[in-house]
PARO-562321 format. One line per field, with one value per residue (C-alpha): x, y, z; residue in three letters; residue number from 1. Coordinates in Angstrom, 2 decimals. Example, Ala and Ser with C-alpha at 12.3 -4.5 7.8 and 13.67 -1.06 7.14 Angstrom:
<rs>
px: (12.30/13.67) $
py: (-4.50/-1.06) $
pz: (7.80/7.14) $
marmi: (ALA/SER) $
baro: (1/2) $
</rs>
This chain:
<rs>
px: (-30.87/-31.57/-32.53/-31.33/-33.91/-33.45/-33.81/-37.01/-38.40/-37.46/-39.51/-42.32/-42.34/-42.54/-45.60/-47.19/-46.68/-48.45/-51.20/-51.91/-51.69/-54.23/-56.59/-56.28/-56.90/-60.06/-61.42/-60.36/-61.94/-65.15/-65.42/-64.22/-66.70/-69.55/-68.29/-67.79/-71.40/-72.62/-70.72/-71.83/-68.41/-68.18/-69.70/-66.34/-64.60/-67.36/-67.15/-63.38/-63.69/-66.33/-64.23/-61.20/-62.93/-63.05/-59.55/-57.98/-59.83/-58.32/-54.91/-54.95/-55.71/-52.93/-50.35/-51.14/-50.74/-47.29/-46.26/-47.36/-45.44/-42.27/-42.93/-44.66/-46.10/-49.82/-50.64/-51.92/-55.37/-56.63/-54.56/-55.85/-55.73/-57.55/-57.80/-58.19/-59.08/-55.99/-57.15/-56.20/-58.76/-61.43/-61.75/-65.27/-66.38/-65.78/-62.32/-61.37/-62.45/-60.44/-57.39/-57.61/-58.18/-55.12/-52.96/-53.95/-54.57/-52.55/-49.53/-49.51/-51.02/-48.90/-45.76/-46.99/-47.46/-43.89/-42.51/-44.42/-43.18/-39.61/-40.21/-41.58/-38.51/-36.20/-37.56/-36.77/-39.19/-42.35/-44.58/-43.59/-43.94/-47.48/-48.54/-47.05/-48.66/-52.05/-51.80/-50.24/-53.15/-55.47/-53.12/-52.97/-56.73/-56.52/-54.00/-56.18/-59.12/-57.19/-55.99/-59.46/-61.09/-58.44/-58.83/-62.61/-62.57/-59.97/-61.88/-64.78/-62.52/-61.98/-58.70/-57.30/-56.09/-53.50/-50.34/-50.58/-51.12/-48.92/-46.09/-48.60/-50.00/-46.61/-45.87/-49.08/-48.29/-45.18/-42.40/-39.98/-40.54/-39.82/-36.57/-35.27/-32.13/-31.50/-29.33/-31.50/-32.31/-28.90/-28.26/-28.50/-30.69/-33.27/-33.22/-34.19/-37.21/-38.28/-36.81/-35.74/-32.56/-32.22/-30.59/-33.07/-36.12/-35.19/-34.11/-37.37/-39.45/-37.74/-38.04/-41.74/-42.40/-40.43/-41.39/-45.04/-46.59/-45.33/-45.98/-49.45/-50.25/-48.89/-50.98/-54.02/-52.86/-51.37/-48.19/-45.52/-42.60/-42.93/-43.28/-40.21/-38.17/-39.36/-38.56/-35.01/-34.71/-35.67/-32.92/-35.53/-34.25/-34.08/-30.87) $
py: (-28.89/-31.42/-30.05/-31.34/-32.32/-29.02/-27.08/-28.93/-28.06/-24.41/-24.35/-26.25/-23.70/-20.83/-22.33/-23.17/-19.53/-18.55/-21.08/-19.55/-16.03/-16.95/-18.42/-15.21/-13.19/-15.20/-14.29/-10.66/-10.21/-11.84/-9.19/-6.34/-7.16/-6.98/-3.69/-2.22/-3.05/-1.55/1.70/1.94/1.73/1.91/-1.07/-1.91/-2.09/-4.28/-6.59/-6.95/-7.68/-10.36/-12.00/-11.88/-14.20/-16.98/-16.12/-16.47/-19.73/-21.20/-19.78/-21.37/-24.79/-24.40/-23.23/-26.14/-28.58/-27.21/-27.25/-30.89/-31.81/-30.44/-32.38/-30.03/-32.20/-31.43/-33.61/-31.15/-30.44/-27.31/-24.13/-21.74/-18.30/-15.08/-11.80/-9.17/-5.58/-3.46/0.08/1.86/1.71/4.39/4.83/5.21/2.38/4.03/5.27/1.87/0.24/2.68/2.17/-1.61/-1.60/0.61/-1.43/-4.78/-4.05/-0.96/-2.04/-5.77/-6.96/-4.55/-5.87/-9.46/-8.82/-7.54/-10.50/-12.96/-11.33/-11.63/-15.26/-16.04/-14.49/-16.44/-19.98/-22.71/-25.28/-25.50/-26.51/-23.35/-21.25/-22.54/-21.88/-18.38/-17.46/-18.58/-16.49/-13.50/-13.06/-12.41/-10.46/-7.67/-7.17/-7.23/-4.40/-2.57/-2.82/-0.91/1.88/2.32/2.58/5.01/7.25/7.27/8.02/10.78/12.39/12.68/14.37/11.32/9.94/13.04/10.85/9.02/11.11/10.62/6.83/5.62/4.54/2.65/1.06/-0.20/-1.56/-3.61/-5.39/-7.35/-5.18/-6.72/-10.18/-8.90/-7.13/-9.77/-11.44/-15.00/-16.33/-19.41/-18.87/-18.19/-21.37/-21.52/-24.61/-22.69/-19.86/-22.36/-23.28/-19.66/-18.71/-15.05/-14.55/-11.81/-9.22/-9.72/-9.70/-6.54/-4.69/-5.58/-4.57/-1.18/-0.52/-1.43/0.96/3.86/3.36/2.32/2.54/5.91/7.69/6.10/7.46/10.87/10.91/10.64/13.69/11.81/13.27/10.60/12.53/10.95/7.48/7.99/9.03/5.99/3.63/4.99/4.28/0.66/0.53/0.31/2.62/2.51/1.10) $
pz: (6.86/9.62/13.03/16.37/18.97/20.79/17.55/16.65/20.07/19.52/16.31/18.06/20.89/18.39/16.74/20.09/21.08/17.86/18.57/21.97/20.52/17.83/20.42/22.41/19.25/18.54/21.96/21.57/18.13/19.35/22.05/19.84/17.09/19.59/21.03/17.56/16.72/20.00/19.43/15.79/14.20/10.41/8.57/6.97/10.34/11.79/8.76/9.12/12.84/12.27/9.56/11.86/14.35/11.76/10.51/13.95/14.62/11.44/12.30/15.76/14.27/11.71/14.26/16.56/13.66/12.85/16.52/16.77/13.63/15.23/18.41/20.83/23.64/23.78/26.75/29.34/27.90/26.15/26.36/29.01/27.39/28.08/26.18/28.85/27.87/27.32/28.09/31.33/34.15/34.10/30.33/28.99/26.73/23.35/24.36/25.81/22.56/20.46/22.68/22.34/18.59/18.10/20.48/19.03/15.36/14.46/16.47/17.24/13.97/11.92/13.62/13.16/9.46/9.09/11.07/8.89/5.68/6.97/7.98/4.52/2.92/5.22/5.43/2.94/4.39/2.31/5.23/7.10/3.95/3.36/6.94/6.96/3.64/4.93/8.09/6.34/3.93/6.87/9.16/6.60/6.97/10.77/10.64/8.10/10.53/13.17/10.92/9.41/12.83/14.06/11.00/11.34/15.05/14.87/11.98/14.45/17.01/19.23/20.56/22.20/25.07/22.96/23.50/27.27/27.11/24.26/26.57/28.72/25.55/24.42/27.88/27.60/24.34/25.32/23.89/26.41/24.89/21.39/22.24/24.66/23.30/24.43/21.59/21.08/17.38/15.86/13.87/10.09/10.39/12.44/9.90/7.20/9.34/9.67/13.05/13.22/15.22/17.82/15.56/12.72/15.01/16.93/13.77/12.03/15.03/15.20/11.48/11.50/14.37/12.91/9.26/9.62/13.09/14.31/10.99/10.93/14.37/13.42/10.23/12.50/14.43/17.40/18.88/19.45/20.98/24.43/22.92/20.73/23.76/25.70/22.83/22.70/26.42/25.64/22.98/20.23/17.50/13.72/12.28) $
marmi: (MET/GLU/LEU/THR/PHE/ASP/GLU/ARG/MET/ARG/VAL/ALA/GLU/THR/TRP/ASN/PHE/ARG/TYR/GLU/ALA/GLU/LEU/ARG/ALA/THR/HIS/ARG/PHE/THR/ARG/LEU/ALA/GLN/GLU/LEU/ARG/GLU/THR/GLN/ALA/SER/PRO/GLU/VAL/ILE/ARG/LEU/ALA/GLU/GLU/ALA/ILE/GLU/ASP/GLU/THR/ARG/HIS/ALA/LYS/LEU/CYS/LYS/GLU/VAL/ALA/GLU/GLU/TYR/GLY/PHE/PRO/TYR/ASN/ALA/GLY/PRO/ALA/ASP/VAL/THR/ALA/VAL/PRO/LEU/ALA/PRO/PRO/GLY/PHE/LYS/LYS/SER/ASP/ALA/LEU/LEU/PHE/GLU/VAL/VAL/ALA/PHE/CYS/CYS/ILE/THR/GLU/THR/VAL/ASN/THR/ALA/MET/LEU/VAL/GLU/THR/LEU/ASN/LEU/THR/LYS/VAL/GLU/ARG/ILE/ARG/GLU/ALA/VAL/ARG/THR/ILE/LEU/ARG/ASP/GLU/VAL/ASN/HIS/SER/LYS/LEU/GLY/TRP/ALA/HIS/LEU/ALA/HIS/GLN/THR/SER/LEU/GLY/HIS/GLY/GLY/PHE/PHE/PRO/SER/VAL/LEU/VAL/TYR/MET/PHE/SER/GLN/ILE/GLY/ILE/ASP/GLU/ILE/VAL/GLN/LYS/ASP/GLY/SER/ARG/GLU/SER/GLU/ALA/LEU/ALA/GLU/HIS/GLY/GLU/LEU/ASN/ASP/GLU/ARG/ARG/VAL/ARG/LEU/PHE/ALA/SER/THR/LEU/TYR/ASP/VAL/VAL/LEU/PRO/GLY/LEU/GLU/ASN/SER/GLY/ILE/ALA/THR/GLN/ASP/LEU/ARG/ALA/TRP/LEU/GLU/GLN/GLN/ASP/VAL/ALA/PRO/SER) $
baro: (1/2/3/4/5/6/7/8/9/10/11/12/13/14/15/16/17/18/19/20/21/22/23/24/25/26/27/28/29/30/31/32/33/34/35/36/37/38/39/40/41/42/43/44/45/46/47/48/49/50/51/52/53/54/55/56/57/58/59/60/61/62/63/64/65/66/67/68/69/70/71/72/73/74/75/76/77/78/79/80/81/82/83/84/85/86/87/88/89/90/91/92/93/94/95/96/97/98/99/100/101/102/103/104/105/106/107/108/109/110/111/112/113/114/115/116/117/118/119/120/121/122/123/124/125/126/127/128/129/130/131/132/133/134/135/136/137/138/139/140/141/142/143/144/145/146/147/148/149/150/151/152/153/154/155/156/157/158/159/160/161/162/163/164/165/166/167/168/169/170/171/172/173/174/175/176/177/178/179/180/181/182/183/184/185/186/187/188/189/190/191/192/193/194/195/196/197/198/199/200/201/202/203/204/205/206/207/208/209/210/211/212/213/214/215/216/217/218/219/220/221/222/223/224/225/226/227/228/229/230/231/232/233/234/235/236/237/238/239) $
</rs>
């Protein structure tokens, strides 16, 4: 189905957003890999973090290519992105690292994986399908990295701070952008090009949190009652 100019720019903006997110992820994994080595994380986790640096570099290039193909105007020079640490001020290094790995890998990358699976199921455009498949293969491992590090650290008795900071953590990872409804992705044509409309995106986000993320945290002994109450206040609830 043919897209209007505005619809093509909507798809282009989505892939530019992904491009900048992948650049930011490259910077983040570069730092995390170094910190994981310095704190003697498990060899498997370190390996996954080091591989993720190359993964995200490739993803950024691919996302920019798709954005350009849909007409995004790259005429202002390189994207200026930063990957600031996510932990609250005052955390010791190992706790700050654990906080960031959980926030970025267990939560963000797990949600990204679910969104990409849904996009792959939705889109009919082979170029989008190819790009999503390429990214999806790696995102699964980035999520796996987080859950493996969390399981290892909690088995050693670490992470007792989590129940008191989970709401802060979720406020740091852009939940407001995910649940914001602007009605700009509702057309059937955009769906064919992989754009998730408001209802589908919010429903998928909620189901991923309640079916995967929250049980995963609880399986590591982390109480989530306060987080669940806060999510309900944000109108994020399972359907």
